[in-house]
N, C-alpha and C positions, 0 to 999 in steps of 0.2 A: 349765661344762665347756669346755675349749679344744678346738676342732675339730682333727682331724688334718690335717696338711699333706701333700699328695702331692709328694714330693721329686723334682726332675728328675734324670734319669740323665745322667752325663757320661762318654762313652766313653773319654776320655783317662785316666780313673782306672784303666782296665784295661790301659793301654799298658805295655809292658815297661820303658821308662825310668822310669815313675812307680812301678811295682810294685817295682822294684829298690831304691827308696829308702824303702819303707814301714817297714822295720825301724828307721830312724833316729828319734831322739828329736826333739821340737820344737826344742830348743836346737841340736841338730846341724844340722837343716834351715835354721834361721835363720842360723847361722854360715856354712854353705856358700853360702846365698843372698847374704850380705854379702861373702863372699870371691870369689865368681864372678858378678859382675853380667852377664857376657856369656852366662850360661846361664839358661834359663827353667824347667828341670825342677824346681828346688827350690821355686820359687813355685807351680808347678803341683801339686806334691805337697802343699804346705800347703793349697792350694785344695781338693784332693780330700779332705783330712782334715777340713776345717772348713766346707766348703760346706753340709752339712746344717744345722749350727747357724745359720749366717748366713742361709740361705734361710728357715728356720723363723721366725726373729725378724722378718725383713722381711715375709714373707707375712702374718703375723698383724697387722701394723701398716699395710700398704698397702691402698689402697681398691680396687685391681683387680689381676688377675694381670699385666697389661701394665706397670703402674707398679711392681709388685714386681720383675719381671725387670729393668727398667731400673735401679732403685735397687740391686738385687743386683749388677749389673755396675759401677755407680759406686762401690759400697762396696768391691769388690775392687780397683778402680783406686786408691782411696784407701789401702787396705791395702798395695798394692804400693809406692806412693810413700813411705809412712811406715816400711815394714819395714826399710829400709836403716839407719835410725837407732835401731832398737830395741836396748836393752841387756838381754840375757836374764839378767843376774845371774850370769855364770859365776864371778865372784870373790865371796868371802864378804864380808859386811858387817863393819863395825868390831867388832861383837860376836861375830864368828865364827859367825854364823848365816846360812844360805843365804838368798838373796833370795826373797821370796814371789811374784816374777813368774812368771806362766804365760802361754804364748802364747794359750791358749784364753780366758783372762780378758781379755787385751789385745784380741783380735779381737772379743770380745763388746762391749767398751767402744767400740771404733771403730765397730762396727755400730750401737750405740745412738746414737752421735754423729751418724752419717749419717742415721739414721731421724729424729732430732729437728731436724737443721739443713739437710739437703739439700732444696731446693725442687724437687720432681718435677713435670715438665710434665703437662698433661692428656693423656689417652690419645691423642687425635687428633694430638698433636704428637710422639708417640714412634714411632720407626721401628725401634728395636732389637728383635731377636728372639733369645732365649736359644738356641733350636734352631739358629740359623744362625751364631752367634758366641759360643762359650763365653767367659766373662770373661778367663781367662788369655790366650787368643789375641787377644781384643779389645784387651786392655791392651798387649800386645807389638806388635800391629799399629799401634796408635796411636803408640807410641814410634817405630816405623819411619817412619811418616808424618811425624812431626815432624822427622825427620832429612833429609828431602828438601829440595832447594833450594826456596826460597819460590815461585819461578815454577812449578816442577814440581808442588809441593803444590797450588798454586792451580788448575792445569789439572786435576789429578786430582779435586779437590773439585767443580769446576764440571761435569766430565763425569759423575762418579759420584753425588755427592750431589744436585746441582741438575739433573742429566741434561740439560745444555745440549748443543746440537748443535755440531759443529766450527765452523760459520759464526758462531754466536752467541759462542763462546769467542774466535774471532779478532776479532770486532767489539769485544768487551770489552777484549781485550788491546791492540788498536790505540788504543782510547780512552785507555788508560793508558800509551801510549808504547812498547808492545812490538810490533815489526813482524814478526809471524809469520804464515805462510800456513796454510791448512787442513792441508796435508801436513806442515808443521813441527809443528803441534799433535799430529797422529797419531803422529809419530815421538817427540816428547817424552813423550806419554802412554804409549807402549809402553816407553820407557826408564824412566819413573817406576815402572811396574808391576814391571819387572825389578829395579830398585833396592830397591823395597819388600820383595820376597821375599828378596833377598840380605841385606838389613839385619836381617831377623828372626833371632833366635838359632838356631843350627843345630839344637839339640834341639827348639825349638818347631816348626821346619819338619818335623822327623821325627815329632813327636807329632801335629801337626794337618794336615800337608799331604802326608804320604807316600802316603796313599791316593788322592790326586788324580792324574789323568793328567798326565804331564810331556811336553808336546810339544817338538819340537826348536826350533821358533820360535813366537813369539806368534801366536795366531789373528788373522786379519785383522779380524774383527769384535769381538775382545776378549771373547768370551762367557765363556771360562774365568775371566778375571780379574774380569769383572762379578760372577759368582757368588761369587768368593773374597772380594772387598773391599766389595761394595755395602752389606751390613748394617752392617759396622763403621763405614763412613763415614757412613751415615745416622744411626747411633747416637751420633755424635760431633759434634753441632751446634756446640758451643762451639769446637772445633778448626777447623771449617769457617770460622767467622767470623774466627778469628785468621789462617787461611791467606789469606783475602781481603785482610786488612789488610797482611800481610807481602808478598803478591804485588804489591799495588798500589804498595808502596814500593820494590820491587826494580828 
């Protein structure tokens, strides 16, 4: 007998923007997602619709809840990357019979692929927390991080993922030929945080960030942004490595 899985709750599924799209078919959601890549609400709605299926499949195959959560996030990141090229079979086939494609089957197949092929780290090496960063927010935040200038991305990763002090960041950058002071690093870090938030899709900010306090200026100790970005950056170790390489070359 298969044990029941306790499904996590995702508050974004109750958000008005997501609820307003629940009447749409899978095909309509995929079409809107493909036509409006600047919006995140369509992917988030698909996530809310199919997260129970994906999580159940992964939880039954993962060795621990921590690894299940991390693989769950990685699977949805893969779904996001592949969804833009999905053909939902709007047109009829040559035999005038509609395509047998269904989004649910496609998502199940992608999930199975991730379960079988993704090498999940040991629990001690995983810092991702589903409670702190829901997969849609995690995915779009990662995209925003990738759009930063390499030097700014490198500074963010060193400060937030590796938790280096300003002095250590300055020493590293100077060794790589970047002549920045501690004050310069603090300014660049604050600008990078602001650019990250502004680069997120507007509807993703509304769904995930509207409940957060919005100060007129960045806090001097960056506490607000620490809470906002820390788990996402910790959970994206591959991106941190790429940022180091890009930053060193810039």
